[in-house]
Legacy VTK file of the C-alpha trace (Angstrom):
# vtk DataFile Version 3.0
C-alpha trace
ASCII
DATASET POLYDATA
POINTS 118 float
1.898 -7.338 -13.914
3.587 -9.515 -11.293
7.320 -9.168 -11.935
9.552 -11.770 -10.240
13.205 -11.440 -9.246
14.702 -8.130 -8.180
11.733 -6.008 -9.380
9.411 -8.238 -7.345
11.672 -7.872 -4.320
11.683 -4.094 -4.803
7.876 -4.074 -4.853
7.848 -6.183 -1.683
10.101 -3.599 -0.008
7.865 -0.792 -1.287
4.802 -2.538 0.166
6.536 -2.918 3.526
7.652 0.716 3.403
4.081 1.901 2.791
2.757 -0.294 5.613
5.360 0.912 8.125
4.911 4.558 7.101
1.164 4.162 7.538
1.583 2.730 11.042
4.099 5.408 12.056
1.879 8.175 10.729
-1.047 6.721 12.667
1.078 6.450 15.812
2.064 10.112 15.486
-1.584 11.157 15.737
-2.657 8.426 18.183
-4.296 10.850 20.635
-6.153 12.926 18.048
-7.871 10.086 16.177
-10.689 7.762 17.241
-10.111 4.057 17.827
-11.904 2.939 14.664
-9.391 4.900 12.569
-6.507 3.108 14.294
-8.114 -0.283 13.662
-8.699 0.622 10.015
-5.084 1.741 9.598
-3.799 -1.498 11.116
-5.975 -3.528 8.733
-4.876 -1.480 5.716
-1.200 -1.852 6.644
-1.643 -5.607 7.089
-3.386 -5.926 3.722
-0.718 -3.823 1.994
2.156 -5.757 3.550
0.873 -9.169 2.407
-0.095 -7.809 -0.994
-3.823 -8.488 -1.082
-5.878 -6.120 -3.271
-2.807 -3.922 -3.349
-3.993 -1.071 -5.614
-7.132 -0.586 -3.519
-5.304 -0.811 -0.188
-2.524 1.522 -1.375
-5.144 4.020 -2.547
-6.763 3.810 0.911
-3.347 4.472 2.478
-2.914 7.468 0.177
-6.303 8.859 1.187
-5.480 8.367 4.879
-2.130 10.152 4.561
-3.663 13.089 2.734
-6.721 13.511 4.983
-4.934 13.128 8.303
-1.843 15.024 7.192
-3.817 17.981 5.906
-6.217 18.062 8.874
-3.777 17.554 11.740
-0.399 18.608 10.381
0.990 22.109 10.529
4.111 23.532 8.991
6.585 22.361 6.392
7.726 19.352 8.422
4.185 17.961 8.531
3.886 18.463 4.778
7.043 16.424 4.124
6.003 13.727 6.589
2.657 13.517 4.771
3.827 13.946 1.196
6.645 11.375 1.012
4.603 8.372 2.255
1.676 9.518 0.123
3.894 9.463 -2.975
5.079 5.962 -2.031
1.474 4.800 -1.646
0.575 6.330 -5.019
3.526 4.579 -6.675
2.479 1.269 -5.126
-1.122 1.737 -6.260
0.065 2.342 -9.812
2.738 -0.394 -9.944
0.876 -3.256 -8.303
1.967 -5.865 -5.781
4.711 -7.841 -7.530
5.302 -11.587 -7.661
5.733 -12.051 -3.913
2.171 -11.261 -2.855
-1.220 -12.823 -2.326
-2.482 -11.033 -5.427
0.043 -12.851 -7.596
-1.009 -16.186 -6.095
-4.648 -15.417 -6.686
-4.561 -13.546 -10.007
-1.104 -14.469 -11.313
0.031 -15.784 -14.632
-2.066 -18.567 -16.072
-1.388 -21.073 -18.816
-4.128 -20.934 -21.398
-4.452 -24.088 -23.495
-6.418 -23.593 -26.669
-8.147 -26.572 -28.259
-6.888 -27.576 -31.714
-8.728 -26.136 -34.686
-10.975 -28.578 -36.547
LINES 1 119
118 0 1 2 3 4 5 6 7 8 9 10 11 12 13 14 15 16 17 18 19 20 21 22 23 24 25 26 27 28 29 30 31 32 33 34 35 36 37 38 39 40 41 42 43 44 45 46 47 48 49 50 51 52 53 54 55 56 57 58 59 60 61 62 63 64 65 66 67 68 69 70 71 72 73 74 75 76 77 78 79 80 81 82 83 84 85 86 87 88 89 90 91 92 93 94 95 96 97 98 99 100 101 102 103 104 105 106 107 108 109 110 111 112 113 114 115 116 117
């Protein structure tokens, strides 16, 4: 669930990619959205980048990309700009945060010591 090494590094890069794409997508529509949406996007991108509750935060990023992209985007370019980060967010939600995250520190591997049988 929390792979270390190169797979963990790849998941860290995927988390950063989703966070940056979320911020750039929000910046693109900065005039059309209310302030509370911008604050929410900044919080989601921060949570995704540090890897805290990653599947939930990545799902929130996916919902944001789809709602804002469908509502405000027009044309094929807007579809690509919406679809590619949404696919990244979906992949992150399904894969999890990786070893280099707050989730792995909080819910990571544990050593279970069983008492001896009588």
